[in-house]
TISEMI-791258 format. One record per residue (C-alpha): x, z, y. Coordinates in steps of 0.05 Angstrom, whole numbers, plus 5000, padded with zeros to 4 digits. Layout:
BEGIN
XZY
...
//
This chain:
BEGIN
181314978341
182114668272
183213928261
176213788235
172914108297
177613748343
176013078309
168513208317
169213358392
173612748400
168412308364
162812578409
167012448472
168611738450
161311618434
159011868502
164311448536
162110818499
154910968518
156611048592
160710408589
154810028559
150410268616
155610058667
156709388634
149209268635
148809438709
155009078734
155008478687
148708328647
143808488702
148208438763
143107958795
138308548801
143309038831
140508938901
133509158882
132209898897
130710378841
130411118823
136611388786
137611278728
132610708721
137810188741
142110388681
137210588626
130010548602
129811308597
126811398666
120710968648
120311328581
120412018615
115011888667
110511608612
112112168563
110312688616
103712338635
106012048701
106811308686
102611078745
104311618795
111811538782
111910798795
107110858854
111411368888
117510938877
114110358912
112010808970
119211048978
123010398964
118309818980
114309278946
119709048898
123109588856
127009648792
124010108739
128609918682
135309548679
131608898667
124609058692
122308938763
115709198789
112608778845
107009128884
104608508919
098008148905
101307468916
105307578852
099207688808
098006958791
105406818784
106107358730
099407378696
095906728712
094406138667
099805618657
105906058671
111806148624
111506908617
110207258551
108707968531
115008378520
117608808462
114009398496
107709168459
111009188390
109709938388
102209808388
102509438322
100409978273
103409658211
108309088199
104508438196
098508748230
099408538302
092808548339
090408148398
093208658448
100008738415
101708038391
107007678433
106106998401
101806518442
099006148382
097406788344
094007078405
089906448415
087606478342
085707218346
082207128413
078206538386
075806978328
073007488378
071207078439
064206868419
062507588400
063707808472
061107198510
055707298563
050806948516
052107478462
050608068507
043008008497
044008108422
048808688431
044609058483
039409368436
044909708396
048109988459
041510218489
039510588426
045611028433
044411138508
037311378490
040311898443
045512068496
040212278548
036312678497
042613068482
044213168556
037113398572
038714048536
043514218593
038614048648
035114508698
028314348727
028714208803
021314388815
022215108797
029015398815
032615678755
027515448704
030615168642
028614508610
033414508552
036315068509
043015008544
040314908614
045015138669
051015158622
057414828645
059614288598
065113758596
061413118615
067312698594
066612908521
059612628520
061911968549
067111938494
061912068440
057411528470
062810998477
065611118407
058711078376
057110428412
063610068396
063610308323
056410068315
058409378341
065109348304
063109628236
055509578234
055210338230
055810868283
060911428278
055111908295
059112308345
053012398389
048712618331
053913108307
055913298378
063213298356
069412878350
069212878274
068812248232
067912178158
072111688119
071111478047
075610988011
069510787969
062311017966
064011487909
070711737937
071112447966
070212478041
075912628089
075012768162
078912578224
078312688299
078111968323
078112108398
083912588391
087512098345
086911538396
089411988451
095512168410
096811448391
096211128460
100211678495
106011658445
106110898436
106310778511
112411228518
115810948456
114610238481
120010358534
125110538480
122510108423
129310078389
129310838383
122310888354
124410908280
129611448296
124811868338
119311818285
124011978227
129312458251
126612818312
121113338299
117313178364
110113378352
107112838396
110612278359
109112588291
101812678309
101511968336
104111678272
099012058232
093611858282
095211128276
094811168201
088011518206
085211008254
087410428211
084610778151
078010858189
077710118204
079409928131
074110398103
068610188151
069809448143
069909518068
063509918070
060109368112
062508798067
061109148001
054409418023
051408898071
045409128113
038508988086
036508658152
040708178191
045008478246
047608108306
053508558322
060608328336
062908418265
057507948240
059707428291
067007498271
065207408198
061306788216
067106518258
072106638202
067806318149
067506448074
071006148013
067705777956
065706427922
062206687985
067607198002
070607278072
076906868077
081407418104
079108138099
085708378128
084307988192
077408288197
080408978194
085308798250
079608528292
075409158280
081309608296
082609218360
075409308382
075510058366
081710198407
080009708462
072709888473
072310638465
076211098511
077410528561
069910528575
069011288571
074911428617
072010938667
065211268663
068511938675
071811678738
065311368764
061712028751
066912418791
067511958851
060011848860
058112578849
063212808900
060512328953
053412548974
051511939015
053511488957
049111888909
043211828957
043911078967
045110938894
039111358871
034711008922
036610328894
035610558822
028810878836
026310238868
028809788811
027110188748
019810338729
018211078728
016511098654
023210808632
028511298609
034010788596
033710138636
035009458606
041009068629
036308568662
033609128707
040409338733
044908728725
043908468796
043409128834
048409038892
050009768907
050809948834
055809368829
059409628891
059810338862
062810098796
067809628829
070110168878
070910668822
075010178781
079210018842
081010758847
081510868773
083710238736
083410328661
090810128658
094110308724
101410138711
104209438711
103309078644
110208778631
111308028623
117907678607
120106978624
122006558564
129506478554
135206958566
139007188627
145606908601
142906198593
139206168659
139705648712
136705618781
131905088756
128205508704
127606198736
122706478786
123806628859
119507128897
120607318969
127907128966
129307468900
131307028841
129207248772
132406858715
129206738647
129107378607
127307818667
121408288657
116408298714
109908678727
104808828781
102209548782
094609528788
094110228818
099010088874
095909418892
088909738890
091310258940
095109798987
093109919060
095409219076
090108939029
084509459033
085409759102
087210449128
081910769083
085010489019
085411188988
078211349005
072311228959
068010748999
063310298959
060909979024
067409599030
064809128976
059008919021
064108509061
069708409012
075007899032
077707348988
084407688986
081208338962
077507968907
083907658882
087608318885
082408678843
084608688770
081909278730
081308838669
087708448683
087307698693
089407058659
089706878585
091207598565
085607918605
080908408571
076408018524
071108578524
069908568599
062708318594
060908858544
064409408584
060909208648
054109198613
055309888584
057510168651
051509888688
046510158639
049810848631
051310958706
044210738724
041211198671
045411808689
044611798765
037311608764
035712178715
040212748739
043213088799
050313268779
055013808803
062413758782
066714378787
073114038805
076313858871
080913308845
080512788790
086613008750
089112498700
094012418644
097511738651
100511378592
097710708571
091010908600
089211368658
085411908623
081312398666
082113128647
075813538631
070013478680
066214138677
059213988702
052114228708
046013778714
038913818741
033313348722
030812938781
023812838751
//
């Protein structure tokens, strides 16, 4: 062995030794106060365990199994403790606490200086961004948003009717594709993206019309068109960013020096989605609609105000707000609709009771009900809640960190939970999926789909239910999402009998729990 090769091996050995020593120092010194909390090797030493389960699409299942094996309080990173106990929800996420979002969220900022309402860690910045959007999603604004949403649902059912069989004459086709198996989830994606783009930009992405995940972007009205797959782009972005959020310091290295297709595609996807938001907002501002629109972008522009020349004060902030709406109100809703479709269709007595309630409430000549017709239907509400209990949009624990650092902590400014002391700087979270499946909270049938449980829901169960999170960082679009789900679920199950060719709801878990394809056939009920 020559001297140069020997020196290289020696340098590698020293580097590995230093790396191991840093892990050991972290475990025995920096975070020694957490050493008694059970974990899965090597989670107590490195963030790579959390990175790996997220990268492989098991972010929820991995943490859930750890809780089942080790108990309610477990360690999923050297400085991150997951608490699967509903009594910790308010402590970690509630109003008035001292916990902030962690560096995990930095990866969801697409460009430097472009933190959105989801990714910003600064309280004042979050309050400012939330104020800009809050009126647009208030209960009072729903009535103005509903016509835009319903117009897309009307097109949605016209498209689906082509796949429908006629129940009156066995085997008779109604539409040109009747009896054909199709992926129902794709159509939910098209619908959700068209609705949120219509509200965010004042123009639909026309996925339903084109029956494809293909979106045209033009830098200006006269620029040549380029096309992107927005749904695919968002999938790439959220999956990669969720994994990279666990190793945020390595993100620049992984993006630049490691040819990992998922990260490379995610970087390109983020750029495409931001480009989409920039182009669509510019199109709206430079070519205002001939008639007044009451969508969310119009409300945001009004809230922001204009300068002396009549121009919007901060076009960049409008783009960030539109981008936030696009990523927050698209596949979150469509994934939830896919889960509802699966659980209801696979439970015959639920289908029968739900259809009975819908038939009684919706006039026979109405294809798409108004929100007023379905808003107060008790069993529809039970079905949606039970589906979201099983399939929270974000099932893993959203991390929060106490202000301060471990090294400067005192017993006076930390948190104590069930005998465990967590000093400032400790990262804590409550995994929604695990809490939603706790037999202690929901009973021995916690893993069963049972909408009837909501007929006699307890106060503890209400407080443990958090599909939209809770507190000051809860989902701002909850009212809109619930309106969409009520209208779409009521329309679909009143109009069709559905058969799904799948025994389990398989999911890919990163930031969101994304159902895998739902091959289905449908039959018109009337």
